Every structure is written in C-alpha cells, then in structure tokens.
N, C-alpha and C positions, 0 to 999 in steps of 0.2 A: 545710555547716558551720553550726552553731548560732550565735546571736548571742553567747552567752557564750564559745564557743570562738574566734570571730572576734575578740572583744575581747581575750582573753588572747593570741591569736596576734599581734595588733598590738603588744601590750606586749613580747612576746618579740622580735619582729623590729625594732621601732623604739624601744622603750624608753619610749614614752608621750610623744611629741613634742607631742601636742595640748595637754595641760594647760599646757605651758610656753609655747608660741607660737601655738597655734591649729592646729597640724598634729597632730592627734590621734595619728597613728601614730608620731611620732618622739620625743617628748620624754619625759621620765620621769614623767609622771603621766597615766595614762589615767584619764579619769573614768568613762567607761562603756565606753570603749574606750581607754577611756582613751587769738693771732695778732698778732703784733707789728706788721705793716703793715696799713694800712687795708683792711678788708674792705668794698669799695665795690660797690654794686649794678652789675649789668651783664649781665643775661641777656635775650635777646630776648623772653622770655615774662614779662610783667608781669601777675600774676594777681590782680585784686581778689577778696577772699573773698566779698563779696556785692555785688550791684548796688545802687547808691545810688538813693534815690528822686529823681524829677525835681526839680530846683531851679534857681535862677538862676545857679549856679556850675558848671553842667555843662561849659561851654566851658573854664573854668579848670581843672577836674579833668582834662579830656582833654589839655590842654596840659602839665599836670604829669606825667601818665602818659607822654606823648611824651618829656618831658625824662628820665624814668627810663629809657625805652627807649634814649635817647642814651647813658646810662651803659652800657647793655647792649652796644651796638655798640662803644664804646670799650674796655670790659673784654674783650670777645671778641677784639678785634684786639691787645690788649696795648699799647694806645697811651696812655701816661701823660699826654701833652700834651692829647690829646682829652678824656680823663676830667677833668683839672684845669680845662679850659676851661668846664666845666659848673658851676663854683663861682663865687661872687662873689670879687672880688679879695682880700678879707680872710676868705674862708670858712674854716671850722674843722671838723676831724673828730677825734673821740675814739674810739679802739678799745676793745674789751671789756677790755683789760688796763690801761686808763687812759692810754695814750700819746696825746698830742694833737699834731696837725699843723695849723699856722695859716698861712694865706695860700696863694694859688694857686701861687706858686713852690715853696713847701715841699711842697705836695700833688703837684705834677708830679714833683718829684724822688723823693718817696716811692713814687709809683705806678710810675715808670719803673724804679726799683730792684726793686720788688716783682714786676713782670711779667718782668724779666730773670731773677729767681731762681725764678719760678713760672710757666713758660710754658704749663703744661697746666691751669691753673685756669679755672673759669668760674663765673658767678654768676647767680642769679635773685633777683628781689625779689618777695615776696608782700605785696601792699598790703592792710592791714586796714582803714584809714580815712584819709580826707583831710578836714581841718577848716580853716576859714578864720577866724582870730581878727581879721583886718582885711582891707581890700580888696586889699592887695598882699603879704600873707603867708599861708602855708599850712603846716600841720603834718601830716606824713605819718607814720603808724605802720604797722609791718609787720615782716617777717622777712627777713634775708639767708639765702639758701640757697646756700652755697658748695660746689661740687664740686671737691675738692682732689686734685691730682696725676693721674698716668696711670690710677690705679685709680678715680678719680672718687669718692673718699670724701665722703659728704655731711655737711656741718657746718651746723647751723641756729642762728641767734642772733637775738635781738630787736633791732630798730633803730628810729630815729626821725629825721626830717629836718625842718628849718625851711627852707622854700622862700620866696624873696622875689622879687618882680617888679621887674626893672631894665630900663628902656627897652623895655618890652613883652615881655621874655623872663624866664621863670622859671628861677632859678638856686639852687643849694644855698648857704645861708648857714651852717647848722650841721647836722652829722650826728653821731649818737651810736650806738654799738653797745653793747648792754647785756649784761653777763655773766649767765650763768644762775644760778638760785637752787637749785643742786643738780641732780640727775638730772631731765631733762625728757622728756616724751613726744615732744617734737620730735626728740630724739636717735634715735628709732626711725623717723623719717620715711622713711628709706631703704628700709624694708620695704614701703612702699606699692607695690602691684602684685600680680602673680600669680607663684606659685612652684611648683616641683615637685621631688620626690625619689622615688627608687625603691630598693627593697631586697628581695631574695628573693621576687620575684613580687608584691610589694605596691607600690602607687603612692599617694603622698599629694599632693594638690593643695590650694593655699591661696591665697586672695585677700584682701589687706589694703587697706582704704580708710578715709578719714577719715569720721567722723560730721559732721553739718551744721556744728556750731560748733567742730570740731576739739578737743573735750574728750576724745574717745576715738578709738581705732583699732579698727575692727571687722574681724574675720577670719571668713570663711566657708571651711570646709575639707571635704574629702571624702577617703575612703580606699577604694581599690579593690583587691580580692583575690579571685581565683577566680570572677570574674563577679559578685561581690557588692559593694555600695556602701554606705558608712557616711558620714554627714554630721553636721555640727554647726557651732556658731558660738562666737566668743570676742570679748570686749571687753577692750581694754587701756587703762588710764588711771592717773591718780594717785589713790591712796586718800586721801580727805580726812582720815581719822582718823590716818594715819601719815605722810603726805607722801611715801610711797614709791610707785614704780610697781608695779602689780599687774594681773594678768589674771584674768578670770572666764570659765570655759569651760563650755559646755552642749552635750551630745551629744543628738542627736535621739532616741536610744533611752532617754534618761533619766539617763545618767551626768553628774556634775558635778565641777568641779575649780577650784582656785585656785592662783595662783603669785605669789610675791614676786620682783620683778625688780631686780637690782643690777648694778653694773658694776665690772669690775676691769681697768683699762686698755682694751685693745681687745676684751676678752672680756665677754660678757653672761652673768650667772649667773641661772638660773631655778630657784628652789627651790619644787617643786610637790607638791601633795597632791590626790588625787582619790578619788572613790568611784564604783565601777562600779555598773551597774544591779542586780547581785546582792549589793551590799553590801561588796564587797572594797575595802580601802583600799590605794591605790597611792601611793608616794612616790618622788621622784627628784630629783637635782640635775643640771640640764642646762646645758651650756656652749655658747653660740653665739659663733662667732668669724667676723667679717666678713672675707672674702677681698678682695672689691671690691664695686662697686655692684650687681653681678649675681650674686653667689654668696656663700655662707657655709658654714661647717662646723657641724654639730650633733653634740655629743658627749653621750651619755647615761651618767651615772655614779650611783652610790649608789642603785641601784634596789632596791625592796622591794615585795612584795605581802603584806599582812597581816603585816608585820614579818619576813617570810621574805626574806632578802637574795638578790639575783640578781647575776650578774657584770655588769661594765660592758660596754657595747657599743662597737665601733669607731666612730670619727667617720664621718658620712655627709655628702656634699656636696649642698647644696640650691641649685638654680639658678633664676634668673628666667626666666619664660616671656615672651618678647618678642612684641609684637603683630605680626601679619603685615602687611606693607606692600602 
C-alpha cells in the first residue's frame, strides 16, 4: 500500500485522530495521515518537580516533605482527626471556591464529613518549590492532584501552604487552593501515559508525557496496518496569542496539523485542520469523552477532505496500556 493510500485509509478508518490528540489514526484531522470541602494533600507520592540545589535548609525541606507525606497517609485512611492534627491549633484552609475553614476543630469536622461522603477519593501533592522567608516558616507551592470517586477522575488545582515550626514540628498554618484561570493544560494531565485503540485491522498507539517544565504535553504516536508502521509527534499547550489550548501535530512523512481544544462539560472538543503530504486539506470535529482514568471514547464528526464531506464515524474506545508488574 502506498504512503498516500495508507494515509487516506487511516482517515477513513479512524477519522484523523492524530491531529486532534496525537493519535493520527483516530481524530478528524489527518495531517499527512493525518469542591466545597477542603481538597487537602494526601498521596503517598510527594513528587518535587526538580531537585533543589544543596543548601543549609535541606534537613528542613526533608522534614516538610515528610509532613506532607503525613497528609498522604491520613487522607488515604480517610482519617479526619489525623489530617487535622497536622495543622496548627488556629490553622486555616481556603478552598478554590472561597470557603474558609479556621481552627483545628473545624478542620477535623470538615475532613471527617468529607471522607464519609467521599470514601473513594485519594490525593497526591506535586511540590514545585519550598522557600523559607524566615527560620521557622516555609512557603510551599505546588498542585493538588485529586483522584475523585470510583472512576478515579483526575482533578488538578494549584495550591500553596504556609508551614510553621512549633516545638520542633512543621505544621500547616495556612493553606490555599487556587481556582483555575480558564481551561488549563493541567486538565489534560490524566492523559499522561500510554494508550491504544484498534479498528478494522489498524492499531494506534500513543504515549503522552510532560516536557521538562510542564509547559507542554508531548505525544509520540504510531499507526500500524498491514505490516506497515506510521509515526509522528504532537505538542499540546496553551497558545499565548489566544489563551486557548492548542495542539501542533507533525507526521514523520511530512503531514502537519493543528487543533483548537475546548471543553463542554465532560466532553473535550477538538476542532482540527491538517494538510497531508500530497496537499490534501483534512478537517474534522472530534469529541473525546472520558469514561474513567483508564479509558475514553473518541468520536469523529464533521469530516471533510478538500471540502468533500464524509460521514461521521462511530465512537471508538481508547484504553490505557498499563505497565507490566
């Protein structure tokens, strides 16, 4: 099968998934193939984004990370009393909707009620920085990564802590969770990992990972059909000129494409346009609907090649490829 025929075959079978999400075969633009209650830290994995340079506060930083790990254990157990004990007596938390809880007693009550209503939640804190404005105070900046409910839907929000040392122990004095400024790349963090989908003898594999400073998500994808393999890469980020999420797709054979990404409730809408290696213009509107943390539906609509309209394709299920233990 020639490169051109393989490209058009991918469009016919998957609708052009690549231009939209980095899976060239599925989305509609083939380029050449064309919280009311405190969301408090608590995941066993506390992941500093970058290793800090050696300094005289290394011991204090380690103690603060250990304190955050204590949140993790308390949150995982759903123990409101244990979580609240890691705050100062007059500690304060403000959630992303502006609700404020003041004092250890109020925090314990809030957390206990929260865990009773949300037994399947878990939390991870990603630490971006730890700074010390004084000997006994530290400011922690990072992100809450909440996995919500049985489906483990990932919700990411920015957070900050003021830790203070009392009687040799680091405790939370103030915590803030910040609302997002519109659609954020962090909202797509659940895509990080490896995915696969199959249709009519064609297989699409895709791997999403953060770039070094988390300004972009990079996707490397491959499409296999009839013993032939097609590859490419995609970068997803916020377009500085529009403030919108956008993806740029580059196929190794020369096709290119771009996609504007928006959100409608739980549905992600990818409006894509691509140009194949032989100059054909492919456009599609693709809808991605997350089922859970390990699967989503991809629906290709409004397909056209050189303004010639094509029928919509039925939704296809894309699943996460889990690492072998």
